[in-house]
N, C-alpha and C positions, 0 to 999 in steps of 0.2 A: 741744727734744727731750724726750720723756717719760723719766722716770727711775723705775726700779723701787724702790719704798719698802721692801717686805719680800719675802723669798723663803724659802719653806719647801720643802725637798726631802727626799723619803723615800729613804734609801739602801737599795737593794735588794741587800744582800749576805747570802747565806744563812748564812755562818759567824757574822757579827756578830749576826744575828737569833737564831740558835740559842743563842749565848753569853749574850745579854741578854734572853731571852724573858720572864723574870719582870718586868724593868723595863718592857718593852713592854706587858705585860698590865696592870701597875699604872697606867702612863700612860694607856692606852686607857680604863680604867675611870674614872679621874679626869676625862678629857676628856668622856666621856658625861655624868658627873654635873654637871660645870661647865656644859655646854650646856643641860641641863635646868634648872639653877638660873637660868641667864641668861634663858631664856625666861620662867620664872615671875616673875622680878623685873624684867623689861623693861629689863635693862641691856646688851643685846647691840647697842648702837648702833655701827655702823661708820662710817668716813669717808664712804662712799658714801650713807649714809642716816642722819641723826641722829635721836635719840629725841625724840619730841614728846608726852610723856605717855603713860601706858598702855604698850602694846607699841610699841617704837621702830622705827627704820628697819633697814636691812640688816645682817646679821651680818658680811658681808665687804664693805668699800667697794670702789669702782672695779670692776675686772674680775677674774674668777677663771677660769682655765683648769683643765684636768684635772690639772696639776701643782701646783695650789693656789697659783699665782703671782698676787699681787694687785698690779696696776699702776695708777698714777694719775699724771697730769701734776703735776710739782712746782710749776710756776708757771702762772698762767692765760695762755691765748693772747691775742693782741692783739684788742681790741674795736674794730670799725670802725663809725663813724657816718656819716651822710649829709653830703656836702660840697657838695650842690646848694644854691645860694642861693635864697631865697624872698622876693622883694621885697614881696610882698603882705602879709607880716607887719606891715610898718610903715605900711600904709594905714589911714586913719581916715575915718569918715563925716563929711562936711560937710553937716549937715542944713539949715543956713541957705541953701545954694545948691543943695539937692537937687532933682532932677526927680522928680515924683510920677506914677506910671503906674498906671491901673486896667485890669486885664485882664478880658475877657469873651469870650463866644463870637463876638462881632462884632469885637472888638479882640484878636485871639488871637496876634499875632506881635510880639515885641519884639526889636529889634536894637540893641545898644549898640556905638557906633563911636568914641566920644570918652571921655577921662578924666572922672571925676566920680562923684557919688553919685546912685544911682537907687533910689527907693523903689517897690516893685512889689507891688500887692495885687490882690485880686479872685478870681473863680471862672471858670475856663476849662476846658471839656471836651476841647478839642483845640487846643493851641497850643504855643508854645515861646519861650524866652528865649535869645538868642544873643549872645555877646560876640565881636566881630569879630577876625579874625586879626591878631595883633600889637598889639592895643589894650593900653595900660598904664594904671595908676592908676584902675582901675574898682572901685567899691564898689557891690555889689548888696545892698540891704536888702529881704529878702523878708518882708513883713508880712501875716500872716493871708491867705495865698495858697493856693488849691487849683488845681493845674494838671496836666493830663494831656496826653501827646503820643503820637500814632500815627505821626509822621514825625520820627525823630531823638529826641534826649534832650529832656526837659522843660527842662533848663538845659544849654547847651552852651558851653564855653569853648574857642574855636578856637585853632589853633597859635600859639605864642609870645606868648600874651596873659597879662596879670596881672590877677587879680581876687580881692577879698575878698568872701565871701558871708556876710552877717550875717542870722541868723534871729531874727525878732521875732514873738511870738504863736505861733499854730498854723499850720504850713505843711505841705502835703502835695504831693509831686511823684510822678507815676506815669509810667513808661515803658510804653506800651501798643502798641509796635511789633509787627509780625508777625515772629516769629523766622525764618520762611522767607526774609525779605528779606535776611538776612545772606549767604546763598549764592545769591541770585537771579542768573539768567542776564543780567538787565538790569543793566548796569554802573552806571547812574545810581542805580538802586534800592539796589544793594549798597553803593555808596559813601556813600549817605545814611543807612545804618543805623548807629546808635550803640550800641544794646544796653545802655542804662543810663538811670537817671532823671537822674543828673548825669554829663556826659562832659567830661573835661578832656583835650584833645588834646596832641600832642607839643610839648615845649618850654614848657608852661604852668607858671605859678606860682600856686597857688590856696590860699587859707586859708578854712576853714569855721568860723564862730564865731557868737556871739550868746547870747541868754538865753531863747530860745523852744524850741519842740519841732518838730523836722523829721522827718516820716515819709516814707521813700523806699520805693517799690514798684518793683522791677525785674521786671516781669511778663514781659518778653521775655528778659531775661538777667541783668544785674548791677544792683546798687543804684547803685554809683559805679564808673566806669571811668576810669582815668588812663593815657594812652598816652605812649609815648616814654620812653627811658631817661634823658633829661635833664630830665624834669619833676619837680615837687615838689608834693605835696598834703599839707596840714597841717590836722588838726582840733584847734582850740584854743579852747574856750569853756567856762569853768568851770561856767557855769549852763546850758549847752546840753544838750538831750536829743536824741539822734539814734537813731531807730528805723529799721532796714533789714530788709525782707523781699525775698528775691530768688530767681528761678528757677535761677540758677547761683551766682555768687559775690556775697557781700555787698558787698565792695570788692575790685576787681581793679586792680592798678597794675603797669604795665610799668616803673615807675621807683621812686623812694623814696617811702615813705608814713610819716607821723608822726602819732601820736595823743598829744597832750600833756595834754589835760584834757577834762572833760565826762562825760556818761553816755551810753554807746553800747551799744545792744542790737541784735544781728544774728541773724537766722534765715535760713539759706541752704540750698539743695539741694546745693551743692558746697562749696567753701571759704568759710568765713565771711570771712576776710581773706587775700588773696594779694598778694604783691609780688614782682616778679622780682628786685629788688635788695635794698634795706635797709628792713626794717619796724621802726620804733621805737615803743615804748609807754612813755610817761612822760618826765619830764625828768631827765636825768642829774645836773644840778647840784643840784636840790632834792629828788630822790627822790620827787617827787609824780607823779600820773598819773591817768588816767581810771578810771571804774568801767565796766569792759568785760565784757559778757556775750555769749558767742557760742555758737550752735548750728549744726551743719552736718555735712558729711562729714569735712572737716578743719577745725581751728580757725584757727590762725595759721600761715601758710606764707610763707617768703621764703628767699633765699640766706643773708641775715644777719637774725636776729631778735634784737632788743634789748628787754628789759623792765627799765626803770629805776625804775618805781614804779607805784602804782595798785592796783586790785583787779581781777584778771583771772579770770573764771569761764569755763571751756571745757567744753562737753558735745558730743561728736562720735561718729560711728560709725567713724572711722579714727584717724589720729594726732592727738594733741592740739595740740602745737606742733612744727613741722617746719622744720628748716634744710636746704634741699635746693638742689642746683646749678641755678640758673636764670640766673645771670650768670657767665660764665667768668672775668671780671676779679676776682671775689671768692672767698674761701675760705668754704665753708659754715660757719656758726657759730650757736650758740644761747647767748645771754648773758642771765643774770638777775642784777641787782645790788640789787634792792629790790622792795618791794611785796608783795602777796599773790597767789599763783597757785594755783588749784585746778583740777584736770583730771579729767574723767570721759571716758574713751576706750575704744574696743573693741580697738585695736591698741596702739601705743606711746604713752605719755604724753608724754615728751620724746624727739624723734627727730632726729638730725642726721647728715648725710653727712660732716660734718667734726668740729669741736670743740664741746664743751659746757663753758661756764664758769659755774658757780654761785657768785656772790660775795656775795650778800646776799638778804634777803627770806625769806618763809615759803612753801614750796612743798609742795603736797600732791597726790600722785597717788592720787586717791580710787578710781579703777577703771582697769584697763588690761589689755592682752594677753589678752582673753577670746576674740578672733577672729583668731588668727594673729600677734599682735604678739610681738616678741622679749622685751620686758620693760617695766617702767615707764619706764626710761631706756635708750635705745639710741643708740650713737654709733659712728662709723667712724674718728675722728681721735684727739684727746686729750680727757681728761675731768678737770676740776678742780673741787673743792668746797672752799670756804673754811669755816673754823670758824664764821664768823658766820651761816651759812645754817641755817635750820630746815627740814630736809628729811624729809618723811614719805612714804616710798616702799616699800610692802610687796611690790612686784612685781619687785624685783631690777634689776640693771644689766647690760646686754649691750654688750660692746665687741668690737674686732677679734679678740681672743683668747678670747672666751667670755663667760659671764654670771656676775654675782655673785649671792649668795643674798639674798633679801629677807626682812625681818622682818615682824611682824604690823602691823596698822593702828594708827596713833597715836591720840592723844586719850585717852579714858577707858577704852579697852579694852572697850567695849560691842559685842559681836559683832552686835547687831541694827542698829547704826548704819551709815551710808554706808560702803561699801567693805568691810565685814566679812562673814564667813560667817554666814548665819542659823542658827537653832537646828535646822533640819531638814537642814543640810548643803547647802543650795542655794547657787548662785553669787551673787556680789556683785551687789547692785542698784545701778543708777546712772541718771543722767538721760539720756534719749535722745529718745523721742518718744511718740506716742500708741499705742494698741493696734490701730489699724486700717490700718497700712501707711503713714500719713502721718507722715514721720519727725520733724518738728520742730514742737513746740508750746511756748508759745502762739503764736497767729497762724496763720490758714489758709494752707496752702501750695498752690502750683500742683500740680495732679495730676501724678503721675509719668509718666503715659502719655497726657496730654491737655492741652488748652489752659488757660491761666490765665483764671479766671472774672473778667473785668474788671467785670462788673456788681456783684460782691460782693467788693471788694478786701479783703485780709486785714487783721486788726487788727495793729498793731505789736507786736512782742515786748515783754514787760514784765518780763523777768527770767529767772532760771534755771528750767529745766524741773523738773517734779515727779518723784518717784520712781515706778518701776513695775517689774513683773516682767521681768527680762531675757529670759526665755523667749518673750516676746511682742514682741521687737524687730522693727523693719522689716528688710528684706533688707540684708545688709552691703554689697552691691554698690552702686556709684554709680547713682543713679536714671537712668532713660532720658532725662529732661530734662537732667540734668547731663551725661550722655555726649554728647547732641546738642550741648550748648553748651560743650564742653570747650575749644574754641579761640577765641581772641579776635583779631579783625582790626581794621581801621580805627584803627590806632594814632594 
């Protein structure tokens, strides 16, 4: 239960005010002077936003209603992590007994039915790799492979299967299905639609690792789709580079999703990463994590979002990181215990329909609330900030009883830098997209009202977007493509 830390109440009694008006006048003058001095010296750091050099975080931490009541949870809420077992984590490649497969336009279909290690290479314009339903102990080594599929996912892990996917060299997988197939009147066509470059179906346990570069193009819908609430998908490759460009979500999981390590770059027309249940970034025990750069409509979204480590860069047109009710068995929560998190958003930076626990790490809300967002941090349940957190949030905190005041941008206090007002009084500049209505660069995107140009697939995103004038932002509404692809079937 949340406890009120401080309560300041103004006693509105006329006789008392008349009797002590000189004291009131003196106190008011001193208060104004102290506030001005605090702003000038950058010492107005509240518990809701700690100072980070230059001008610090919020003047008043937590929440502030019209009665000037500042309320914050005294203790953090419980942090829930995934309990789904993933047996694929322990699988290793047996190269001595491996089966080597060369894909081509003539040998375009690979179906794995037995345990073992399969090394798959080649160049195939229209084919697919499928792991049979219920198959266990499967290790797929994708080595210098280019594969596109117009019927189902390029790589499909069927129900209840276990597979470790190891990326070696340069691998490109493209989903070139027809988006209309998802809602086709023909049942067979609709059932065959996967809507992802990699599809892991219900009950699967999948690990993506390796030391190569994997480029995924979800031209029809998603980059990676994980179905079924009892599935587990883990990205764990310290030397792995994963680039995803998608017409809808970069990664969409109906289950638990974990990003432990690697370099992950995502450019999506809707959510960069979405999980219905628990999304975990980084390792809780070691406080290590991936280098994660995401561009999209929303950045990270799940019922429970945990960030335990890594370097997370979010540039979006909606909420940066969102804990929202997608699974009724879980309480929405957003938990950051370590790492570096930087958010450029147009609505809320951190948004949760439940509890926010900030226990460690360095968090910067570089831009927020410019298009209808409540604040840099917005929550509906409890809000807790530990003293160990470095929090730079000049956009305030909004809770169930109102919003707290925000301080100025941290750092060196240079108003020309990211997140500050420029010298002409213009709005904050932040990373979003190009100036021609294509919202997310680098990487060409599917047109917002047309088909994906498969003859010229987009280049993989290579890092955070550049700065540009926010007056030339793309439309704040979700693109037509994203709206069309808002539902995921074929779990």
